[in-house]
C-alpha positions as CSV (number, residue, x, y, z in Angstrom):
1,X,2.3,-33.9,-72.3
2,X,5.1,-31.9,-70.5
3,X,7.5,-33.8,-68.3
4,X,6.4,-31.9,-65.1
5,X,3.3,-30.1,-63.9
6,X,2.5,-26.9,-65.8
7,X,2.4,-24.8,-62.7
8,X,6.0,-25.9,-62.0
9,X,7.1,-24.8,-65.5
10,X,5.4,-21.4,-65.0
11,X,7.0,-20.9,-61.6
12,X,10.5,-21.6,-63.0
13,X,10.0,-19.4,-66.1
14,X,8.5,-16.6,-64.1
15,X,11.5,-16.5,-61.8
16,X,13.8,-16.4,-64.8
17,X,11.8,-13.6,-66.5
18,X,12.1,-11.7,-63.3
19,X,15.9,-12.2,-63.3
20,X,16.2,-10.6,-66.8
21,X,13.6,-7.9,-66.4
22,X,16.2,-5.2,-66.3
23,X,18.6,-6.6,-68.9
24,X,17.6,-4.5,-72.0
25,X,19.9,-6.3,-74.4
26,X,18.7,-9.7,-73.5
27,X,15.1,-8.6,-73.6
28,X,15.5,-7.1,-77.1
29,X,17.1,-10.4,-78.2
30,X,14.2,-12.4,-76.8
31,X,11.7,-10.1,-78.5
32,X,13.4,-10.6,-81.9
33,X,13.6,-14.4,-81.4
34,X,9.9,-14.6,-80.6
35,X,8.8,-12.2,-83.3
36,X,9.9,-14.8,-85.9
37,X,7.0,-16.9,-84.6
38,X,4.5,-14.0,-84.9
39,X,4.7,-12.9,-81.2
40,X,5.0,-9.1,-81.4
41,X,7.6,-7.3,-79.3
42,X,4.8,-5.6,-77.3
43,X,3.3,-9.0,-76.3
44,X,6.7,-10.3,-75.2
45,X,7.1,-7.1,-73.1
46,X,3.7,-7.8,-71.5
47,X,4.8,-11.4,-70.7
48,X,8.0,-10.2,-69.1
49,X,6.3,-7.5,-67.1
50,X,3.6,-10.0,-65.9
51,X,0.7,-8.2,-67.6
52,X,0.1,-11.3,-69.7
53,X,0.2,-14.2,-67.1
54,X,2.1,-17.3,-68.1
55,X,-1.1,-19.3,-67.4
56,X,-2.8,-17.5,-70.3
57,X,-0.2,-18.9,-72.8
58,X,-0.7,-22.0,-74.8
59,X,1.6,-24.9,-74.1
60,X,3.3,-24.4,-77.4
61,X,4.1,-20.7,-76.6
62,X,5.2,-21.7,-73.1
63,X,7.6,-24.3,-74.7
64,X,8.8,-21.7,-77.2
65,X,9.4,-19.2,-74.5
66,X,11.5,-21.7,-72.5
67,X,13.5,-22.5,-75.6
68,X,14.2,-18.9,-76.5
69,X,15.1,-18.0,-72.9
70,X,17.5,-20.9,-72.7
71,X,19.1,-20.0,-76.0
72,X,19.5,-16.4,-74.8
73,X,20.8,-17.1,-71.3
74,X,22.2,-20.6,-71.4
75,X,21.0,-21.0,-67.9
76,X,19.9,-24.5,-66.9
77,X,16.9,-23.2,-65.1
78,X,15.1,-22.6,-68.4
79,X,16.4,-25.7,-70.3
80,X,13.2,-26.9,-72.2
81,X,14.5,-30.5,-72.0
82,X,13.7,-30.3,-68.2
83,X,10.1,-29.5,-68.9
84,X,9.0,-30.8,-72.3
85,X,9.4,-33.9,-74.5
86,X,11.6,-33.8,-77.5
87,X,8.6,-33.9,-79.8
88,X,7.0,-30.8,-78.0
89,X,10.3,-28.9,-78.4
90,X,10.5,-29.8,-82.1
91,X,6.9,-28.9,-82.7
92,X,7.2,-25.5,-81.1
93,X,10.1,-24.5,-83.4
94,X,7.6,-24.4,-86.3
95,X,4.8,-22.7,-84.3
96,X,3.4,-19.4,-85.5
97,X,0.7,-17.3,-83.7
98,X,-2.5,-17.0,-85.7
99,X,-3.0,-13.4,-86.9
100,X,-6.0,-11.7,-85.5
101,X,-7.6,-9.7,-88.3
102,X,-8.3,-6.8,-86.0
103,X,-4.8,-6.8,-84.6
104,X,-2.3,-4.2,-85.7
105,X,1.1,-5.6,-86.6
106,X,4.4,-4.0,-87.7
107,X,5.3,-2.5,-90.1
108,X,2.7,0.2,-89.4
109,X,2.3,3.5,-91.2
110,X,1.2,6.9,-90.0
111,X,0.0,9.4,-92.6
112,X,0.1,13.2,-92.7
113,X,3.4,13.3,-90.8
114,X,5.6,16.3,-90.6
115,X,9.4,15.9,-90.4
116,X,10.5,18.3,-87.5
117,X,14.2,17.5,-87.3
118,X,16.5,14.6,-87.0
119,X,14.7,11.6,-85.3
120,X,11.7,13.8,-84.5
121,X,8.3,13.7,-86.3
122,X,4.8,15.2,-85.7
123,X,1.3,14.1,-86.6
124,X,-2.1,13.4,-85.0
125,X,-3.6,10.2,-83.6
126,X,-7.2,9.3,-82.7
127,X,-8.3,7.8,-79.4
128,X,-9.5,4.8,-81.4
129,X,-6.1,4.3,-83.0
130,X,-4.4,4.6,-79.6
131,X,-6.6,1.8,-78.2
132,X,-5.9,-0.4,-81.2
133,X,-2.2,0.0,-80.7
134,X,-2.5,-0.9,-77.0
135,X,-4.8,-3.8,-77.7
136,X,-2.2,-5.1,-80.2
137,X,0.5,-4.8,-77.5
138,X,2.5,-2.5,-79.8
139,X,2.9,0.3,-77.2
140,X,5.2,-0.6,-74.3
141,X,6.2,1.2,-71.1
142,X,10.0,1.5,-70.8
143,X,10.9,1.7,-67.1
144,X,14.4,3.0,-68.0
145,X,13.0,6.2,-69.5
146,X,9.8,6.7,-67.6
147,X,8.7,7.3,-64.1
148,X,9.7,4.8,-61.4
149,X,7.9,1.4,-61.2
150,X,5.4,0.2,-58.8
151,X,6.6,-3.1,-57.4
152,X,4.0,-5.8,-56.9
153,X,3.7,-9.6,-56.6
154,X,1.7,-11.6,-59.1
155,X,-0.5,-14.6,-58.3
156,X,2.6,-16.8,-58.3
157,X,4.2,-14.6,-55.7
158,X,6.7,-13.4,-58.3
159,X,7.9,-9.7,-58.3
160,X,6.6,-7.7,-61.3
161,X,7.1,-4.1,-62.2
162,X,4.1,-2.0,-63.1
163,X,3.9,1.7,-64.2
164,X,3.2,4.0,-61.2
165,X,-0.1,5.7,-62.1
166,X,-2.6,7.9,-60.4
167,X,-5.9,6.1,-60.8
168,X,-7.8,9.3,-59.9
169,X,-6.2,11.1,-62.9
170,X,-6.9,8.1,-65.2
171,X,-10.6,8.2,-64.2
172,X,-10.8,11.9,-64.7
173,X,-9.3,11.6,-68.2
174,X,-11.8,8.9,-69.0
175,X,-14.7,11.0,-67.8
176,X,-13.5,14.0,-69.8
177,X,-13.3,11.9,-73.0
178,X,-16.8,10.7,-72.4
179,X,-18.2,14.2,-72.1
180,X,-16.1,15.5,-75.0
181,X,-14.3,18.0,-72.7
182,X,-10.8,16.4,-73.0
183,X,-8.4,19.0,-74.4
184,X,-6.1,18.0,-77.3
185,X,-2.7,17.4,-75.8
186,X,0.5,15.8,-77.1
187,X,1.3,12.2,-76.7
188,X,4.9,11.1,-77.3
189,X,6.0,7.7,-78.7
190,X,9.7,6.7,-79.0
191,X,10.7,4.1,-81.6
192,X,13.6,2.9,-79.5
193,X,16.9,3.0,-81.4
194,X,18.6,-0.3,-82.2
195,X,15.4,-2.5,-81.8
196,X,14.3,-2.8,-85.4
197,X,14.9,-6.1,-87.3
198,X,16.1,-4.1,-90.3
199,X,18.3,-1.7,-88.4
200,X,16.1,1.3,-89.2
201,X,13.1,1.9,-86.9
202,X,11.5,4.7,-88.9
203,X,11.1,5.1,-92.7
204,X,9.9,8.5,-93.8
205,X,8.4,9.2,-97.2
206,X,8.9,12.9,-97.7
207,X,6.7,13.0,-100.8
208,X,3.7,11.3,-99.3
209,X,4.4,12.5,-95.8
210,X,4.1,9.0,-94.4
211,X,6.1,7.5,-91.5
212,X,6.4,3.7,-91.2
213,X,7.3,1.9,-87.9
214,X,9.3,-1.1,-89.1
215,X,9.1,-4.7,-87.9
216,X,10.6,-5.5,-84.6
217,X,10.7,-1.9,-83.4
218,X,10.0,-1.4,-79.7
219,X,7.5,1.5,-79.6
220,X,7.6,3.1,-76.1
221,X,5.2,5.5,-74.5
222,X,7.5,8.3,-73.6
223,X,4.9,10.8,-72.4
224,X,1.2,10.4,-72.0
225,X,0.7,7.1,-70.2
226,X,-2.0,8.5,-68.0
227,X,-3.9,9.8,-71.0
228,X,-3.6,6.5,-72.8
229,X,-4.8,4.6,-69.8
230,X,-7.8,6.9,-69.6
231,X,-8.4,6.5,-73.3
232,X,-8.4,2.7,-73.0
233,X,-10.7,2.8,-69.9
234,X,-13.3,5.0,-71.6
235,X,-13.3,3.2,-74.9
236,X,-13.6,-0.1,-73.1
237,X,-16.9,1.2,-71.7
238,X,-18.0,3.0,-74.9
239,X,-16.3,2.0,-78.1
240,X,-17.9,4.8,-80.1
241,X,-16.1,7.6,-78.3
242,X,-13.2,9.3,-80.1
243,X,-11.1,12.5,-80.1
244,X,-7.8,13.6,-81.7
245,X,-4.5,14.0,-80.0
246,X,-1.2,15.6,-81.2
247,X,1.4,12.9,-81.6
248,X,5.1,13.2,-81.5
249,X,7.2,10.2,-82.7
250,X,10.9,10.1,-81.8
251,X,13.7,7.7,-82.7
252,X,15.9,8.1,-79.7
253,X,18.3,5.9,-77.8
254,X,17.6,5.1,-74.2
255,X,20.1,7.8,-73.0
256,X,18.6,10.4,-75.3
257,X,15.1,9.5,-74.4
258,X,15.9,9.9,-70.7
259,X,17.2,13.4,-71.4
260,X,14.0,14.2,-73.3
261,X,11.8,12.8,-70.5
262,X,13.7,14.7,-67.9
263,X,13.2,18.0,-69.7
264,X,9.5,17.7,-70.3
265,X,8.8,16.6,-66.8
266,X,10.6,19.3,-64.9
267,X,7.3,20.8,-64.1
268,X,5.5,17.6,-63.2
269,X,5.8,15.9,-59.8
270,X,8.1,12.9,-60.0
271,X,10.3,11.7,-57.2
272,X,13.6,13.5,-56.5
273,X,15.4,10.1,-56.8
274,X,14.0,9.6,-60.3
275,X,14.9,13.1,-61.4
276,X,18.4,12.6,-60.2
277,X,18.6,9.3,-62.1
278,X,17.5,10.9,-65.3
279,X,19.5,14.0,-65.1
280,X,22.3,13.1,-67.5
281,X,23.7,16.6,-67.4
282,X,25.0,15.7,-64.0
283,X,28.4,14.0,-64.1
284,X,27.5,12.1,-60.9
285,X,24.6,10.6,-62.9
286,X,26.9,9.7,-65.8
287,X,29.1,7.9,-63.3
288,X,26.0,6.2,-61.7
289,X,24.8,5.0,-65.2
290,X,28.3,3.6,-65.9
291,X,28.3,1.8,-62.5
292,X,24.8,0.4,-63.1
293,X,25.8,-0.8,-66.6
294,X,29.1,-2.4,-65.5
295,X,28.1,-4.0,-62.1
296,X,26.0,-7.0,-62.9
297,X,25.2,-7.6,-59.2
298,X,23.3,-4.3,-59.1
299,X,21.0,-5.4,-61.9
300,X,17.5,-5.1,-60.6
301,X,18.7,-4.1,-57.1
302,X,18.5,-0.3,-57.5
303,X,15.2,1.5,-56.6
304,X,14.3,4.6,-58.6
305,X,12.0,5.7,-55.8
306,X,13.0,7.5,-52.6
307,X,12.6,4.3,-50.7
308,X,13.7,0.7,-51.5
309,X,11.3,-2.1,-51.9
310,X,12.4,-5.0,-49.7
311,X,10.0,-7.3,-51.5
312,X,11.9,-6.8,-54.7
313,X,15.3,-7.4,-53.0
314,X,16.3,-3.8,-53.7
315,X,19.6,-2.9,-52.1
316,X,19.8,0.9,-52.6
317,X,18.1,3.9,-54.1
318,X,19.5,5.7,-57.0
319,X,19.4,8.9,-55.0
320,X,21.7,7.5,-52.3
321,X,24.2,6.4,-55.0
322,X,24.1,9.6,-57.0
323,X,24.4,11.8,-54.0
324,X,27.3,9.8,-52.6
325,X,29.2,9.9,-56.0
326,X,28.6,13.6,-56.3
327,X,29.8,14.4,-52.7
328,X,32.7,11.9,-52.5
329,X,34.0,12.0,-56.1
330,X,32.4,15.1,-57.6
331,X,33.6,14.2,-61.2
332,X,34.1,17.4,-63.2
333,X,33.9,16.0,-66.7
334,X,32.6,13.0,-68.6
335,X,36.0,11.1,-68.6
336,X,36.3,11.4,-64.9
337,X,32.6,10.3,-64.5
338,X,33.1,7.2,-66.6
339,X,36.3,6.3,-64.8
340,X,34.6,6.7,-61.5
341,X,31.7,4.5,-62.5
342,X,34.1,1.8,-63.7
343,X,36.1,1.9,-60.5
344,X,33.0,1.7,-58.4
345,X,31.7,-1.2,-60.4
346,X,34.9,-3.2,-59.6
347,X,34.7,-2.1,-56.0
348,X,31.0,-3.3,-55.6
349,X,31.7,-6.5,-57.5
350,X,34.4,-7.3,-55.0
351,X,32.2,-6.2,-52.0
352,X,29.3,-8.3,-53.2
353,X,31.4,-11.4,-53.9
354,X,33.0,-11.0,-50.4
355,X,29.6,-11.1,-48.7
356,X,27.3,-13.0,-51.2
357,X,24.5,-13.7,-48.6
358,X,24.1,-10.1,-47.7
359,X,24.2,-8.7,-51.2
360,X,23.1,-11.4,-53.6
361,X,21.5,-14.6,-52.3
362,X,19.8,-13.8,-49.0
363,X,19.3,-10.0,-48.9
364,X,16.0,-9.9,-47.0
365,X,17.0,-12.3,-44.2
366,X,20.4,-10.7,-43.6
367,X,18.7,-7.2,-43.4
368,X,16.5,-8.3,-40.5
369,X,19.5,-8.8,-38.2
370,X,22.3,-6.7,-39.8
371,X,22.9,-3.2,-41.3
372,X,25.5,-4.4,-43.7
373,X,23.1,-4.1,-46.7
374,X,21.0,-1.2,-45.4
375,X,20.3,1.5,-48.0
376,X,22.2,4.3,-46.1
377,X,25.3,2.1,-45.8
378,X,26.0,2.6,-49.6
379,X,27.0,6.2,-49.0
380,X,29.6,4.8,-46.6
381,X,30.7,2.2,-49.1
382,X,31.3,4.8,-51.8
383,X,33.3,6.9,-49.3
384,X,35.3,3.7,-48.4
385,X,36.0,3.2,-52.1
386,X,37.2,6.8,-52.5
387,X,39.4,6.6,-49.4
388,X,40.9,3.2,-50.5
389,X,41.6,4.7,-54.0
390,X,43.3,7.8,-52.5
391,X,45.5,5.7,-50.2
392,X,46.5,3.2,-52.9
393,X,44.8,0.3,-51.2
394,X,43.9,-2.6,-53.5
395,X,40.1,-3.2,-53.9
396,X,40.6,-6.7,-52.7
397,X,41.4,-5.3,-49.3
398,X,37.8,-4.3,-48.8
399,X,37.0,-7.7,-47.2
400,X,39.9,-7.4,-44.8
401,X,38.7,-4.0,-43.7
402,X,35.0,-4.9,-43.3
403,X,35.7,-8.3,-41.7
404,X,36.7,-6.4,-38.5
405,X,33.2,-4.8,-38.3
406,X,30.3,-6.4,-36.5
407,X,27.3,-5.2,-38.6
408,X,24.7,-7.0,-36.4
409,X,21.9,-4.7,-35.2
410,X,22.4,-5.9,-31.7
411,X,25.9,-4.5,-31.6
412,X,25.7,-1.6,-29.2
413,X,28.2,0.4,-31.2
414,X,25.5,1.4,-33.7
415,X,23.4,2.9,-30.9
416,X,26.4,4.7,-29.4
417,X,27.2,6.2,-32.8
418,X,23.6,7.3,-33.2
419,X,23.1,5.1,-36.4
420,X,20.4,3.0,-34.7
421,X,17.9,4.1,-32.1
422,X,17.1,2.2,-28.9
423,X,14.5,0.1,-30.8
424,X,17.1,-1.0,-33.3
425,X,15.7,1.2,-36.1
426,X,17.8,3.4,-38.4
427,X,17.8,7.0,-37.1
428,X,16.9,10.0,-39.2
429,X,19.6,11.0,-41.6
430,X,22.5,8.8,-40.3
431,X,24.8,9.8,-43.2
432,X,27.2,12.0,-41.3
433,X,27.6,9.3,-38.5
434,X,28.3,6.6,-41.0
435,X,30.9,8.8,-42.8
436,X,32.7,9.4,-39.5
437,X,32.7,5.6,-38.8
438,X,34.1,4.9,-42.3
439,X,36.8,7.5,-42.0
440,X,38.0,6.0,-38.6
441,X,37.9,2.5,-40.1
442,X,40.1,3.5,-43.0
443,X,42.5,5.4,-40.8
444,X,42.8,2.4,-38.6
445,X,43.6,0.2,-41.6
446,X,46.3,2.6,-42.9
447,X,47.9,2.9,-39.4
448,X,47.9,-0.8,-39.0
449,X,49.9,-1.2,-42.3
450,X,52.4,1.6,-41.7
């Protein structure tokens, strides 16, 4: 028997899975570790995303999950010795998931495949085959390359990310499939680069025109999630239904997949914030991506939507950051963009460590009484970083500069400046007013040190 109650184990592991939900490298490592025990990458993704509740896992898989998490993160919160006996830990090391005869596993081969060009293949797929791949958890939704996530809480009150879908569209697709009126359209999968156990995600046989997805490969739905959801819904109600779809299979990196997604969705309604985030031809977006990669404190704190989700402890939207980088730095080439992202990562690391409650440990509570971590303030912080850099002020000075500011909402200065209204709420488009405030703040600091 475990050393503590099962629900306590689930609570701790759920919190840790939420912490790593945006760490692609760590997630891929966890998937490979668990695949050795017969747990496919897709199933691990479902567990991380909360689509497979921890309460549905056997005690052996739960122990195995804790062990692999601890090995990957070295964080004491997941140390299996806190939850399980030594015998249970030993037993789980030799555990293997029983293979369901109807379950599809990798490697998996598609036939009648046409090689289009480098890392790009074309074939067809039936609705029945799509559902089997979904049921086998081999198709995953990659939030880095797809539309923004919907933030929800699971039954354990933990934050989980789910694909943002239009249920009306899903229902319409399901009905069209039932009536045989669903037109043949193209679904796109991406065998994500650098996820295969062998180092090669796709193996193409030119002679037989077959394409094999190799073991360990993360197979993402890059385009067609609504159609796939409709397929699953209709076939769940009537398993005899079927139709054929054109299928494109790519073997792109995350960055290249983002570019592809952005191109094919120019005509479809996705949020301006998400379009900005995926527009890698913009040097401001390149700088943003570098900032996001380098600043660990922003991990999981950036919303791809127009608004931030306070329940998910979001700090800022990608639109605010990208717009601010574009307007204050306006990098003209890739080198400048990368240098800007690296400088801003050091700036925000220093800012967050200077005010850990506001930006790391107690975001929601601080936000109730202060504007220090308000979404719109990040435009001001990027302007502050730019001004400090121009004036040769060391990044460490950011705390000295901001310590003189009373960020409390009750401070009448914010109403006088027009940043807050009489009710204490943020006014419409306070950007210009915040910039004026930051400019005066920096000028005061420079004059003080002259």
